[in-house]
C-alpha positions in Angstrom: 7.2 48.8 8.6 7.3 45.1 7.6 10.7 43.5 7.0 10.3 42.8 3.3 13.7 41.0 3.1 12.8 38.6 5.9 9.4 37.9 4.3 10.9 37.2 0.9 13.4 34.9 2.5 10.7 33.0 4.4 8.4 32.8 1.4 11.3 31.5 -0.8 12.2 28.9 1.8 8.6 27.8 2.2 8.2 27.4 -1.6 11.4 25.4 -1.8 10.3 23.1 0.9 7.0 22.6 -0.9 8.7 21.8 -4.2 11.0 19.4 -2.4 8.0 17.7 -0.8 6.3 17.4 -4.3 9.4 16.0 -5.8 9.7 13.4 -3.1 6.1 12.4 -3.7 6.7 12.2 -7.5 9.8 10.1 -7.0 8.1 7.5 -4.7 6.9 4.5 -6.7 4.5 1.8 -5.5 3.3 -1.3 -7.4 0.2 -3.3 -6.4 -0.1 -6.8 -7.7 -3.6 -8.0 -8.9 -4.7 -11.6 -9.3 -8.0 -13.0 -10.4 -10.3 -13.0 -7.4 -8.9 -9.8 -5.7 -11.1 -7.9 -3.2 -12.2 -4.7 -5.0 -12.1 -2.1 -2.1 -8.8 -3.4 -0.8 -7.2 -3.0 -4.2 -8.7 0.2 -5.4 -8.8 2.3 -2.1 -5.0 2.4 -1.8 -4.7 3.4 -5.4 -7.3 6.2 -5.0 -5.7 7.5 -1.7 -2.1 7.3 -2.8 -2.9 9.1 -6.1 -4.9 11.8 -4.3 -1.7 12.3 -2.2 0.5 12.6 -5.2 2.2 9.2 -4.9 2.8 7.2 -8.1 1.2 3.8 -7.8 0.8 1.3 -10.7 -1.5 -1.8 -10.7 0.1 -4.9 -12.1 -1.8 -7.8 -13.5 -0.2 -11.2 -12.8 -2.3 -12.7 -15.5 -1.5 -12.8 -19.2 -3.9 -9.9 -19.9 -4.3 -6.4 -18.4 -7.9 -7.2 -17.5 -8.4 -8.8 -14.1 -11.6 -10.1 -12.7 -12.3 -9.4 -9.0 -13.8 -11.7 -6.3 -17.2 -10.3 -7.1 -17.1 -10.3 -10.8 -15.8 -6.7 -11.5 -13.3 -6.4 -14.3 -10.7 -3.7 -14.1 -7.8 -2.9 -16.4 -4.4 -2.9 -14.7 -1.8 -0.4 -15.6 0.6 -3.1 -16.7 1.2 -6.9 -16.9 3.8 -8.6 -14.7 7.1 -9.2 -16.5 9.9 -10.4 -14.2 10.6 -9.9 -10.5 13.7 -7.7 -11.1 11.6 -5.2 -13.0 10.1 -4.0 -9.7 13.4 -3.3 -8.0 12.7 0.4 -8.3 9.7 0.1 -6.0 9.5 2.0 -2.8 6.7 -0.3 -1.8 4.9 -3.4 -3.0 1.2 -4.0 -2.1 -1.0 -7.1 -2.0 -4.8 -6.8 -1.7 -6.8 -9.6 -0.2 -9.8 -11.4 -1.5 -10.2 -15.1 -2.5 -9.0 -16.7 -4.6 -7.0 -13.6 -5.3 -4.6 -14.1 -2.3 -4.1 -17.7 -3.1 -3.3 -16.8 -6.8 -0.8 -14.3 -5.6 0.8 -16.9 -3.3 1.1 -19.4 -6.2 2.8 -16.9 -8.5 6.6 -17.5 -8.3 7.4 -14.1 -9.8 5.4 -12.2 -7.2 7.0 -14.3 -4.4 10.5 -13.5 -5.7 9.7 -9.8 -6.1 8.6 -9.7 -2.4 11.7 -11.5 -1.3 13.9 -9.1 -3.2 11.9 -6.1 -1.8 12.3 -7.4 1.8 16.0 -8.1 1.3 16.5 -4.5 0.2 14.8 -3.4 3.4 12.0 -1.7 1.4 8.3 -1.4 2.3 5.7 -4.1 1.8 2.0 -3.9 2.5 -0.7 -6.7 2.5 -4.3 -6.7 3.7 -7.0 -9.2 4.5 -6.0 -12.6 3.1 -2.9 -11.0 1.5 -0.6 -11.4 4.5 -0.8 -15.2 4.0 1.6 -14.7 1.1 4.1 -13.0 3.4 3.6 -15.7 6.0 4.4 -18.5 3.5 7.6 -16.7 2.5 8.8 -16.4 6.1 8.7 -12.6 6.0 6.5 -12.4 9.2 8.8 -14.4 11.4 9.1 -12.6 14.8 6.9 -9.7 13.6 3.5 -8.4 14.7 0.9 -8.8 12.0 -2.9 -8.8 11.4 -5.2 -10.2 8.7 -8.8 -11.3 8.1 -10.0 -13.4 11.0 -9.4 -17.1 10.2 -6.3 -16.5 8.1 -4.0 -16.0 11.1 -3.1 -19.7 10.9 -1.2 -18.8 7.7 0.9 -16.1 9.3 3.8 -18.4 10.0 6.0 -17.1 12.8 4.0 -13.9 13.4 2.4 -12.5 16.5 -1.2 -12.1 15.4 -2.7 -8.9 16.9 -6.1 -8.6 15.3 -5.6 -4.8 14.9 -7.1 -2.8 12.1 -3.6 -2.4 10.8 -0.2 -3.4 12.1 3.2 -2.1 11.4 6.5 -3.9 12.2 9.7 -2.9 10.5 9.2 -2.5 6.7 5.9 -4.4 6.7 2.4 -3.1 7.2 -0.6 -5.5 7.3 -4.3 -4.7 7.3 -7.2 -6.7 8.8 -9.8 -6.5 6.0 -12.2 -4.3 4.0 -13.2 -2.0 6.9 -9.5 -1.4 7.6 -8.6 -0.3 4.2 -9.0 3.5 4.8 -6.8 3.8 7.9 -4.4 1.3 6.4 -4.1 3.3 3.1 -3.9 6.7 4.9 -1.0 5.3 7.0 0.8 4.2 3.8 0.3 7.6 2.4 2.2 9.1 5.3 5.3 7.1 4.4 5.7 9.1 1.2 3.7 12.3 1.5 3.9 12.9 5.3 1.4 13.3 8.0 0.1 16.7 6.9 -0.7 15.5 3.3 -2.4 12.4 4.6 -4.5 14.5 7.0 -5.5 16.8 4.1 -6.5 13.8 2.0 -8.5 12.4 4.9 -10.3 15.8 5.3 -11.0 15.9 1.6 -12.6 12.5 1.7 -14.6 13.4 4.9 -12.9 10.7 6.9 -12.5 13.0 9.8 -16.3 13.4 10.0 -16.6 9.6 10.0 -14.2 9.4 13.0 -16.1 12.1 14.9 -19.2 10.0 14.9 -17.5 7.2 16.8 
């Protein structure tokens, strides 16, 4: 005869762990800064993937309007407009997409630069892809770290060891190479907050595993 007491205990413990995992995902907060000239797939794929995994991510326009025009003329409405650097102190992670002149516009924004410095000082996560890592390089945040970026932008990664990998992790910073790297880069970021299992489930749901099987 089955041990009903044991089963109930196991079931309850499992449900509690699931609820805790969900709560952790809900509590995680990510902001992505958008500037005129951002690369569409590098900005929106992380938003898509993190939200699929239950992570709260908000897009932040650094312009005076919520509407931001991409490098290829696509206009999107951001979730909010940049206010002041200290308003993002609750972030578990800050993200920078690439694209030009988007990355240059991010680099020229003193508020974004200060927010990144505060984030790094707190030891919290930062991600940048394609041309985006140039902002981190100009702030000295890549000194002594391994990093990657879009080929040709490595000269802006001051103090970094350029690896040319699809994505590179070193300490609290992850960098991505470019548009083709955005899926593995984003899935890796999802693991930080939702775990390996949830990331794998999202990958299967998006048929990423089938893509990998063909290579």
